[in-house]
PDB file of N, CA, C and O in Angstrom:
ATOM      1  N   MET A   1     -16.550  -1.814   1.507  1.00  0.00           N
ATOM      2  CA  MET A   1     -15.580  -0.920   1.755  1.00  0.00           C
ATOM      3  C   MET A   1     -14.702  -0.276   0.673  1.00  0.00           C
ATOM      4  O   MET A   1     -13.577  -0.037   1.112  1.00  0.00           O
ATOM      5  N   ASN A   2     -14.894   0.109  -0.730  1.00  0.00           N
ATOM      6  CA  ASN A   2     -13.489   0.272  -1.207  1.00  0.00           C
ATOM      7  C   ASN A   2     -12.899   1.468  -0.900  1.00  0.00           C
ATOM      8  O   ASN A   2     -13.515   2.391  -0.369  1.00  0.00           O
ATOM      9  N   ALA A   3     -11.529   1.514  -1.258  1.00  0.00           N
ATOM     10  CA  ALA A   3     -10.155   2.184  -1.130  1.00  0.00           C
ATOM     11  C   ALA A   3      -9.546   2.478  -2.412  1.00  0.00           C
ATOM     12  O   ALA A   3      -9.211   1.497  -3.076  1.00  0.00           O
ATOM     13  N   LEU A   4      -9.345   3.580  -2.873  1.00  0.00           N
ATOM     14  CA  LEU A   4      -8.371   4.202  -3.802  1.00  0.00           C
ATOM     15  C   LEU A   4      -7.476   4.405  -4.049  1.00  0.00           C
ATOM     16  O   LEU A   4      -7.470   5.634  -4.110  1.00  0.00           O
ATOM     17  N   THR A   5      -6.459   4.036  -4.302  1.00  0.00           N
ATOM     18  CA  THR A   5      -4.953   3.757  -3.800  1.00  0.00           C
ATOM     19  C   THR A   5      -4.192   4.510  -4.692  1.00  0.00           C
ATOM     20  O   THR A   5      -3.925   3.848  -5.695  1.00  0.00           O
ATOM     21  N   LEU A   6      -3.565   6.080  -4.716  1.00  0.00           N
ATOM     22  CA  LEU A   6      -2.613   6.880  -6.423  1.00  0.00           C
ATOM     23  C   LEU A   6      -1.327   6.607  -5.833  1.00  0.00           C
ATOM     24  O   LEU A   6      -0.924   6.547  -4.671  1.00  0.00           O
ATOM     25  N   PRO A   7      -0.799   6.460  -6.967  1.00  0.00           N
ATOM     26  CA  PRO A   7       0.854   6.444  -6.436  1.00  0.00           C
ATOM     27  C   PRO A   7       0.970   7.848  -6.477  1.00  0.00           C
ATOM     28  O   PRO A   7       1.271   8.408  -7.530  1.00  0.00           O
ATOM     29  N   PHE A   8       0.793   8.375  -5.598  1.00  0.00           N
ATOM     30  CA  PHE A   8       1.950  10.221  -4.896  1.00  0.00           C
ATOM     31  C   PHE A   8       3.365   9.975  -5.467  1.00  0.00           C
ATOM     32  O   PHE A   8       4.123   9.006  -5.526  1.00  0.00           O
ATOM     33  N   PRO A   9       3.384  10.736  -5.699  1.00  0.00           N
ATOM     34  CA  PRO A   9       5.559  11.131  -5.822  1.00  0.00           C
ATOM     35  C   PRO A   9       5.475  11.157  -4.155  1.00  0.00           C
ATOM     36  O   PRO A   9       4.539  11.483  -3.425  1.00  0.00           O
ATOM     37  N   SER A  10       6.813  10.687  -3.840  1.00  0.00           N
ATOM     38  CA  SER A  10       7.707  10.642  -2.707  1.00  0.00           C
ATOM     39  C   SER A  10       8.058  11.623  -2.543  1.00  0.00           C
ATOM     40  O   SER A  10       7.552  11.901  -1.456  1.00  0.00           O
ATOM     41  N   GLY A  11       8.468  12.231  -2.772  1.00  0.00           N
ATOM     42  CA  GLY A  11       9.464  13.667  -2.932  1.00  0.00           C
ATOM     43  C   GLY A  11      10.739  13.464  -2.966  1.00  0.00           C
ATOM     44  O   GLY A  11      11.600  14.306  -3.221  1.00  0.00           O
ATOM     45  N   ARG A  12      10.988  11.631  -2.548  1.00  0.00           N
ATOM     46  CA  ARG A  12      12.833  11.957  -3.040  1.00  0.00           C
ATOM     47  C   ARG A  12      13.246  11.611  -4.096  1.00  0.00           C
ATOM     48  O   ARG A  12      12.391  11.020  -4.755  1.00  0.00           O
ATOM     49  N   GLY A  13      14.470  11.743  -4.704  1.00  0.00           N
ATOM     50  CA  GLY A  13      14.951  11.990  -5.657  1.00  0.00           C
ATOM     51  C   GLY A  13      14.366  13.180  -6.580  1.00  0.00           C
ATOM     52  O   GLY A  13      13.699  13.947  -5.886  1.00  0.00           O
ATOM     53  N   ASP A  14      14.402  13.453  -7.549  1.00  0.00           N
ATOM     54  CA  ASP A  14      14.144  14.681  -8.720  1.00  0.00           C
ATOM     55  C   ASP A  14      12.437  14.347  -8.669  1.00  0.00           C
ATOM     56  O   ASP A  14      11.763  13.352  -8.936  1.00  0.00           O
ATOM     57  N   ARG A  15      12.103  15.860  -8.134  1.00  0.00           N
ATOM     58  CA  ARG A  15      10.295  16.281  -8.468  1.00  0.00           C
ATOM     59  C   ARG A  15       9.715  16.103  -9.007  1.00  0.00           C
ATOM     60  O   ARG A  15       8.532  15.780  -8.896  1.00  0.00           O
ATOM     61  N   ARG A  16      10.853  16.369 -10.425  1.00  0.00           N
ATOM     62  CA  ARG A  16      10.007  16.323 -12.304  1.00  0.00           C
ATOM     63  C   ARG A  16       9.600  15.297 -12.235  1.00  0.00           C
ATOM     64  O   ARG A  16       8.384  15.110 -12.186  1.00  0.00           O
ATOM     65  N   SER A  17      10.680  14.082 -12.201  1.00  0.00           N
ATOM     66  CA  SER A  17      10.342  12.775 -12.979  1.00  0.00           C
ATOM     67  C   SER A  17       9.286  12.068 -11.656  1.00  0.00           C
ATOM     68  O   SER A  17       8.203  11.489 -11.752  1.00  0.00           O
ATOM     69  N   GLY A  18       9.990  12.349 -10.640  1.00  0.00           N
ATOM     70  CA  GLY A  18       8.538  11.426  -9.861  1.00  0.00           C
ATOM     71  C   GLY A  18       6.727  12.110 -10.825  1.00  0.00           C
ATOM     72  O   GLY A  18       5.714  11.523 -11.207  1.00  0.00           O
ATOM     73  N   PHE A  19       7.164  13.508 -10.846  1.00  0.00           N
ATOM     74  CA  PHE A  19       5.459  14.323 -10.865  1.00  0.00           C
ATOM     75  C   PHE A  19       5.237  12.933 -12.075  1.00  0.00           C
ATOM     76  O   PHE A  19       4.537  11.924 -12.163  1.00  0.00           O
ATOM     77  N   LEU A  20       6.316  13.633 -12.884  1.00  0.00           N
ATOM     78  CA  LEU A  20       6.427  12.696 -15.057  1.00  0.00           C
ATOM     79  C   LEU A  20       5.761  11.370 -14.331  1.00  0.00           C
ATOM     80  O   LEU A  20       4.530  11.324 -14.329  1.00  0.00           O
ATOM     81  N   HIS A  21       6.536  10.222 -13.678  1.00  0.00           N
ATOM     82  CA  HIS A  21       6.127   9.380 -13.067  1.00  0.00           C
ATOM     83  C   HIS A  21       4.795   8.674 -12.610  1.00  0.00           C
ATOM     84  O   HIS A  21       4.389   7.512 -12.615  1.00  0.00           O
ATOM     85  N   PHE A  22       4.293   9.898 -12.211  1.00  0.00           N
ATOM     86  CA  PHE A  22       2.452   9.492 -10.960  1.00  0.00           C
ATOM     87  C   PHE A  22       1.788   9.701 -12.019  1.00  0.00           C
ATOM     88  O   PHE A  22       0.768   9.011 -12.040  1.00  0.00           O
ATOM     89  N   VAL A  23       1.959  10.558 -13.191  1.00  0.00           N
ATOM     90  CA  VAL A  23       0.985  11.756 -14.573  1.00  0.00           C
ATOM     91  C   VAL A  23       0.695  10.051 -15.283  1.00  0.00           C
ATOM     92  O   VAL A  23      -0.319   9.411 -15.561  1.00  0.00           O
ATOM     93  N   THR A  24       1.930   9.834 -15.357  1.00  0.00           N
ATOM     94  CA  THR A  24       2.309   8.968 -16.747  1.00  0.00           C
ATOM     95  C   THR A  24       1.874   7.165 -16.390  1.00  0.00           C
ATOM     96  O   THR A  24       2.144   6.277 -17.198  1.00  0.00           O
ATOM     97  N   SER A  25       1.127   6.882 -14.956  1.00  0.00           N
ATOM     98  CA  SER A  25       0.475   5.871 -14.541  1.00  0.00           C
ATOM     99  C   SER A  25      -0.776   6.043 -14.049  1.00  0.00           C
ATOM    100  O   SER A  25      -1.304   5.041 -13.568  1.00  0.00           O
ATOM    101  N   PHE A  26      -1.620   7.455 -14.047  1.00  0.00           N
ATOM    102  CA  PHE A  26      -2.727   7.457 -13.926  1.00  0.00           C
ATOM    103  C   PHE A  26      -3.538   7.700 -14.972  1.00  0.00           C
ATOM    104  O   PHE A  26      -4.765   7.793 -14.946  1.00  0.00           O
ATOM    105  N   VAL A  27      -2.621   7.827 -16.140  1.00  0.00           N
ATOM    106  CA  VAL A  27      -3.252   8.204 -17.084  1.00  0.00           C
ATOM    107  C   VAL A  27      -3.083   6.691 -17.988  1.00  0.00           C
ATOM    108  O   VAL A  27      -4.029   6.019 -18.399  1.00  0.00           O
ATOM    109  N   ASP A  28      -1.898   6.433 -18.130  1.00  0.00           N
ATOM    110  CA  ASP A  28      -2.262   4.506 -18.307  1.00  0.00           C
ATOM    111  C   ASP A  28      -3.218   3.518 -17.300  1.00  0.00           C
ATOM    112  O   ASP A  28      -3.597   2.379 -17.575  1.00  0.00           O
ATOM    113  N   GLY A  29      -3.508   4.312 -16.008  1.00  0.00           N
ATOM    114  CA  GLY A  29      -4.644   3.649 -14.734  1.00  0.00           C
ATOM    115  C   GLY A  29      -5.706   3.697 -15.686  1.00  0.00           C
ATOM    116  O   GLY A  29      -6.409   2.724 -15.959  1.00  0.00           O
ATOM    117  N   ILE A  30      -5.899   5.621 -16.541  1.00  0.00           N
ATOM    118  CA  ILE A  30      -7.114   5.121 -17.127  1.00  0.00           C
ATOM    119  C   ILE A  30      -7.625   5.185 -18.527  1.00  0.00           C
ATOM    120  O   ILE A  30      -8.811   5.063 -18.836  1.00  0.00           O
ATOM    121  N   ARG A  31      -6.698   5.372 -19.295  1.00  0.00           N
ATOM    122  CA  ARG A  31      -7.102   3.556 -20.320  1.00  0.00           C
ATOM    123  C   ARG A  31      -7.002   2.557 -20.571  1.00  0.00           C
ATOM    124  O   ARG A  31      -7.254   2.040 -21.659  1.00  0.00           O
ATOM    125  N   GLU A  32      -6.448   1.858 -19.227  1.00  0.00           N
ATOM    126  CA  GLU A  32      -7.185   0.252 -18.886  1.00  0.00           C
ATOM    127  C   GLU A  32      -8.239   0.363 -18.350  1.00  0.00           C
ATOM    128  O   GLU A  32      -9.170  -0.394 -18.624  1.00  0.00           O
ATOM    129  N   GLY A  33      -8.359   1.563 -17.254  1.00  0.00           N
ATOM    130  CA  GLY A  33     -10.392   1.314 -17.036  1.00  0.00           C
ATOM    131  C   GLY A  33     -11.097   1.555 -18.340  1.00  0.00           C
ATOM    132  O   GLY A  33     -12.080   0.830 -18.490  1.00  0.00           O
ATOM    133  N   LEU A  34     -10.835   2.421 -19.359  1.00  0.00           N
ATOM    134  CA  LEU A  34     -11.852   2.960 -20.718  1.00  0.00           C
ATOM    135  C   LEU A  34     -11.809   2.002 -21.226  1.00  0.00           C
ATOM    136  O   LEU A  34     -12.939   1.670 -21.586  1.00  0.00           O
ATOM    137  N   ALA A  35     -10.779   1.035 -21.580  1.00  0.00           N
ATOM    138  CA  ALA A  35     -10.707  -0.619 -22.626  1.00  0.00           C
ATOM    139  C   ALA A  35     -11.083  -1.488 -21.811  1.00  0.00           C
ATOM    140  O   ALA A  35     -11.631  -2.533 -22.162  1.00  0.00           O
ATOM    141  N   LEU A  36     -10.755  -1.065 -20.214  1.00  0.00           N
ATOM    142  CA  LEU A  36     -11.657  -2.493 -19.638  1.00  0.00           C
ATOM    143  C   LEU A  36     -13.419  -2.268 -19.832  1.00  0.00           C
ATOM    144  O   LEU A  36     -14.098  -3.241 -20.159  1.00  0.00           O
ATOM    145  N   ALA A  37     -13.958  -1.134 -19.638  1.00  0.00           N
ATOM    146  CA  ALA A  37     -14.834  -1.081 -19.811  1.00  0.00           C
ATOM    147  C   ALA A  37     -15.690  -1.154 -21.360  1.00  0.00           C
ATOM    148  O   ALA A  37     -16.790  -1.683 -21.522  1.00  0.00           O
ATOM    149  N   ALA A  38     -14.967  -0.561 -22.281  1.00  0.00           N
ATOM    150  CA  ALA A  38     -15.999  -1.172 -24.099  1.00  0.00           C
ATOM    151  C   ALA A  38     -15.529  -1.947 -23.949  1.00  0.00           C
ATOM    152  O   ALA A  38     -15.522  -2.173 -25.159  1.00  0.00           O
ATOM    153  N   ARG A  39     -14.504  -3.556 -23.178  1.00  0.00           N
ATOM    154  CA  ARG A  39     -14.527  -4.932 -23.833  1.00  0.00           C
ATOM    155  C   ARG A  39     -16.076  -4.803 -22.608  1.00  0.00           C
ATOM    156  O   ARG A  39     -17.202  -4.901 -23.094  1.00  0.00           O
ATOM    157  N   TYR A  40     -15.930  -4.627 -21.386  1.00  0.00           N
ATOM    158  CA  TYR A  40     -17.175  -5.389 -20.745  1.00  0.00           C
ATOM    159  C   TYR A  40     -18.255  -4.842 -21.515  1.00  0.00           C
ATOM    160  O   TYR A  40     -19.002  -5.777 -21.799  1.00  0.00           O
ATOM    161  N   GLU A  41     -18.804  -3.457 -22.118  1.00  0.00           N
ATOM    162  CA  GLU A  41     -20.234  -3.025 -23.135  1.00  0.00           C
ATOM    163  C   GLU A  41     -20.216  -4.527 -24.387  1.00  0.00           C
ATOM    164  O   GLU A  41     -21.158  -5.255 -24.702  1.00  0.00           O
ATOM    165  N   THR A  42     -18.538  -4.566 -24.931  1.00  0.00           N
ATOM    166  CA  THR A  42     -18.501  -5.219 -26.415  1.00  0.00           C
ATOM    167  C   THR A  42     -19.969  -6.449 -26.169  1.00  0.00           C
ATOM    168  O   THR A  42     -21.050  -6.654 -26.722  1.00  0.00           O
ATOM    169  N   LEU A  43     -19.292  -6.951 -25.160  1.00  0.00           N
ATOM    170  CA  LEU A  43     -19.792  -8.424 -24.957  1.00  0.00           C
ATOM    171  C   LEU A  43     -20.652  -8.707 -24.411  1.00  0.00           C
ATOM    172  O   LEU A  43     -21.350  -9.688 -24.671  1.00  0.00           O
ATOM    173  N   ALA A  44     -20.915  -7.515 -23.048  1.00  0.00           N
ATOM    174  CA  ALA A  44     -22.828  -6.835 -22.794  1.00  0.00           C
ATOM    175  C   ALA A  44     -24.394  -6.971 -23.813  1.00  0.00           C
ATOM    176  O   ALA A  44     -25.540  -7.376 -23.612  1.00  0.00           O
ATOM    177  N   SER A  45     -23.578  -6.336 -25.030  1.00  0.00           N
ATOM    178  CA  SER A  45     -24.507  -6.691 -26.054  1.00  0.00           C
ATOM    179  C   SER A  45     -24.678  -7.346 -26.982  1.00  0.00           C
ATOM    180  O   SER A  45     -25.335  -7.084 -27.989  1.00  0.00           O
ATOM    181  N   LYS A  46     -23.910  -8.561 -26.638  1.00  0.00           N
ATOM    182  CA  LYS A  46     -24.118 -10.003 -27.553  1.00  0.00           C
ATOM    183  C   LYS A  46     -25.204 -10.323 -27.284  1.00  0.00           C
ATOM    184  O   LYS A  46     -25.591  -9.914 -26.189  1.00  0.00           O
ATOM    185  N   SER A  47     -25.800 -10.834 -27.778  1.00  0.00           N
ATOM    186  CA  SER A  47     -26.199 -12.627 -27.564  1.00  0.00           C
ATOM    187  C   SER A  47     -26.380 -13.020 -26.479  1.00  0.00           C
ATOM    188  O   SER A  47     -25.897 -12.475 -25.486  1.00  0.00           O
ATOM    189  N   ASP A  48     -27.338 -14.360 -26.444  1.00  0.00           N
ATOM    190  CA  ASP A  48     -26.637 -15.842 -25.362  1.00  0.00           C
ATOM    191  C   ASP A  48     -25.802 -16.468 -26.255  1.00  0.00           C
ATOM    192  O   ASP A  48     -24.892 -17.252 -25.985  1.00  0.00           O
ATOM    193  N   SER A  49     -26.289 -15.939 -27.721  1.00  0.00           N
ATOM    194  CA  SER A  49     -26.361 -16.873 -28.958  1.00  0.00           C
ATOM    195  C   SER A  49     -24.712 -16.657 -28.955  1.00  0.00           C
ATOM    196  O   SER A  49     -24.030 -17.411 -28.262  1.00  0.00           O
ATOM    197  N   GLU A  50     -24.145 -15.707 -29.672  1.00  0.00           N
ATOM    198  CA  GLU A  50     -22.776 -14.908 -29.456  1.00  0.00           C
ATOM    199  C   GLU A  50     -21.937 -15.147 -28.211  1.00  0.00           C
ATOM    200  O   GLU A  50     -20.748 -15.373 -28.436  1.00  0.00           O
ATOM    201  N   LEU A  51     -22.209 -15.143 -27.325  1.00  0.00           N
ATOM    202  CA  LEU A  51     -21.628 -15.526 -26.213  1.00  0.00           C
ATOM    203  C   LEU A  51     -21.223 -16.513 -26.305  1.00  0.00           C
ATOM    204  O   LEU A  51     -20.167 -16.660 -25.688  1.00  0.00           O
ATOM    205  N   ALA A  52     -21.725 -17.709 -27.047  1.00  0.00           N
ATOM    206  CA  ALA A  52     -22.151 -19.093 -26.696  1.00  0.00           C
ATOM    207  C   ALA A  52     -21.153 -19.533 -27.614  1.00  0.00           C
ATOM    208  O   ALA A  52     -20.302 -20.389 -27.369  1.00  0.00           O
ATOM    209  N   ARG A  53     -21.285 -18.964 -28.588  1.00  0.00           N
ATOM    210  CA  ARG A  53     -19.787 -19.280 -29.641  1.00  0.00           C
ATOM    211  C   ARG A  53     -18.478 -18.776 -29.130  1.00  0.00           C
ATOM    212  O   ARG A  53     -17.411 -19.164 -29.606  1.00  0.00           O
ATOM    213  N   LEU A  54     -18.589 -17.659 -27.875  1.00  0.00           N
ATOM    214  CA  LEU A  54     -17.229 -17.209 -27.954  1.00  0.00           C
ATOM    215  C   LEU A  54     -16.920 -18.368 -26.611  1.00  0.00           C
ATOM    216  O   LEU A  54     -15.879 -18.152 -25.990  1.00  0.00           O
ATOM    217  N   GLY A  55     -17.876 -19.710 -26.099  1.00  0.00           N
ATOM    218  CA  GLY A  55     -17.211 -19.895 -25.046  1.00  0.00           C
ATOM    219  C   GLY A  55     -17.773 -19.149 -23.562  1.00  0.00           C
ATOM    220  O   GLY A  55     -17.187 -19.140 -22.479  1.00  0.00           O
ATOM    221  N   LEU A  56     -19.240 -18.475 -23.946  1.00  0.00           N
ATOM    222  CA  LEU A  56     -18.870 -17.831 -22.480  1.00  0.00           C
ATOM    223  C   LEU A  56     -20.341 -18.027 -22.151  1.00  0.00           C
ATOM    224  O   LEU A  56     -21.143 -18.464 -22.975  1.00  0.00           O
ATOM    225  N   ARG A  57     -20.734 -17.599 -20.607  1.00  0.00           N
ATOM    226  CA  ARG A  57     -22.163 -17.804 -20.548  1.00  0.00           C
ATOM    227  C   ARG A  57     -22.229 -16.066 -20.298  1.00  0.00           C
ATOM    228  O   ARG A  57     -21.399 -15.308 -20.800  1.00  0.00           O
ATOM    229  N   ARG A  58     -23.311 -15.634 -19.478  1.00  0.00           N
ATOM    230  CA  ARG A  58     -23.414 -14.306 -19.451  1.00  0.00           C
ATOM    231  C   ARG A  58     -23.335 -13.591 -18.369  1.00  0.00           C
ATOM    232  O   ARG A  58     -23.283 -12.365 -18.269  1.00  0.00           O
ATOM    233  N   GLU A  59     -23.322 -14.745 -17.205  1.00  0.00           N
ATOM    234  CA  GLU A  59     -22.966 -13.899 -15.746  1.00  0.00           C
ATOM    235  C   GLU A  59     -21.281 -14.544 -15.992  1.00  0.00           C
ATOM    236  O   GLU A  59     -20.939 -14.867 -14.854  1.00  0.00           O
ATOM    237  N   GLN A  60     -20.385 -14.788 -16.732  1.00  0.00           N
ATOM    238  CA  GLN A  60     -19.420 -14.689 -17.324  1.00  0.00           C
ATOM    239  C   GLN A  60     -18.439 -13.071 -18.043  1.00  0.00           C
ATOM    240  O   GLN A  60     -17.246 -13.230 -18.300  1.00  0.00           O
ATOM    241  N   ILE A  61     -18.804 -12.277 -18.182  1.00  0.00           N
ATOM    242  CA  ILE A  61     -18.695 -11.541 -19.183  1.00  0.00           C
ATOM    243  C   ILE A  61     -17.567 -10.755 -17.780  1.00  0.00           C
ATOM    244  O   ILE A  61     -16.389 -11.014 -17.534  1.00  0.00           O
ATOM    245  N   PRO A  62     -18.248 -10.035 -17.278  1.00  0.00           N
ATOM    246  CA  PRO A  62     -17.032 -10.019 -16.149  1.00  0.00           C
ATOM    247  C   PRO A  62     -15.700 -10.490 -15.878  1.00  0.00           C
ATOM    248  O   PRO A  62     -14.835  -9.666 -16.176  1.00  0.00           O
ATOM    249  N   GLN A  63     -15.250 -11.666 -15.358  1.00  0.00           N
ATOM    250  CA  GLN A  63     -14.402 -12.192 -15.196  1.00  0.00           C
ATOM    251  C   GLN A  63     -13.774 -12.033 -17.090  1.00  0.00           C
ATOM    252  O   GLN A  63     -12.684 -11.598 -17.461  1.00  0.00           O
ATOM    253  N   ALA A  64     -14.750 -12.482 -17.819  1.00  0.00           N
ATOM    254  CA  ALA A  64     -13.580 -12.528 -19.594  1.00  0.00           C
ATOM    255  C   ALA A  64     -12.938 -10.942 -19.731  1.00  0.00           C
ATOM    256  O   ALA A  64     -11.758 -10.602 -19.821  1.00  0.00           O
ATOM    257  N   ALA A  65     -14.541  -9.869 -19.707  1.00  0.00           N
ATOM    258  CA  ALA A  65     -13.716  -8.317 -19.535  1.00  0.00           C
ATOM    259  C   ALA A  65     -12.748  -8.050 -19.039  1.00  0.00           C
ATOM    260  O   ALA A  65     -12.049  -7.146 -19.498  1.00  0.00           O
ATOM    261  N   LEU A  66     -12.292  -8.957 -17.618  1.00  0.00           N
ATOM    262  CA  LEU A  66     -11.013  -8.216 -16.975  1.00  0.00           C
ATOM    263  C   LEU A  66     -10.055  -8.937 -17.206  1.00  0.00           C
ATOM    264  O   LEU A  66      -9.048  -8.680 -16.547  1.00  0.00           O
ATOM    265  N   ALA A  67      -9.967 -10.216 -18.303  1.00  0.00           N
ATOM    266  CA  ALA A  67      -8.521 -11.152 -18.984  1.00  0.00           C
ATOM    267  C   ALA A  67      -8.496 -10.497 -20.441  1.00  0.00           C
ATOM    268  O   ALA A  67      -7.563 -10.466 -21.244  1.00  0.00           O
ATOM    269  N   GLY A  68      -9.246 -10.200 -20.505  1.00  0.00           N
ATOM    270  CA  GLY A  68      -9.150  -9.434 -21.856  1.00  0.00           C
ATOM    271  C   GLY A  68     -10.132 -10.596 -23.166  1.00  0.00           C
ATOM    272  O   GLY A  68      -9.900 -10.580 -24.375  1.00  0.00           O
ATOM    273  N   ARG A  69     -10.997 -11.325 -22.606  1.00  0.00           N
ATOM    274  CA  ARG A  69     -11.143 -12.037 -23.692  1.00  0.00           C
ATOM    275  C   ARG A  69     -12.850 -11.494 -24.129  1.00  0.00           C
ATOM    276  O   ARG A  69     -13.577 -10.815 -23.403  1.00  0.00           O
ATOM    277  N   GLY A  70     -13.292 -12.188 -25.937  1.00  0.00           N
ATOM    278  CA  GLY A  70     -14.050 -11.442 -26.671  1.00  0.00           C
ATOM    279  C   GLY A  70     -14.115  -9.866 -27.405  1.00  0.00           C
ATOM    280  O   GLY A  70     -15.068  -9.092 -27.491  1.00  0.00           O
ATOM    281  N   ARG A  71     -12.119  -9.680 -28.089  1.00  0.00           N
ATOM    282  CA  ARG A  71     -12.412  -8.799 -28.052  1.00  0.00           C
ATOM    283  C   ARG A  71     -13.444  -9.071 -30.093  1.00  0.00           C
ATOM    284  O   ARG A  71     -12.813  -8.985 -31.146  1.00  0.00           O
ATOM    285  N   GLY A  72     -14.923  -9.356 -30.029  1.00  0.00           N
ATOM    286  CA  GLY A  72     -14.572  -9.442 -31.252  1.00  0.00           C
ATOM    287  C   GLY A  72     -16.271  -9.263 -30.890  1.00  0.00           C
ATOM    288  O   GLY A  72     -17.096  -9.222 -31.803  1.00  0.00           O
TER     289      GLY A  72
END
């Protein structure tokens, strides 16, 4: 089972800056997720020989996408 943890404002300090930090972190997370998905799709669309030129095998695509490899 997976759980999603969101950085909700704690209520301490300035409420506006806490909310702004929450929104900024949330948007950054979305951007990161979209970039990860794009890297995965780019690698998954390559042929086995193209992946081999990058030093990858098809089963290594998820790890390579997480590591930020194969942006070409």
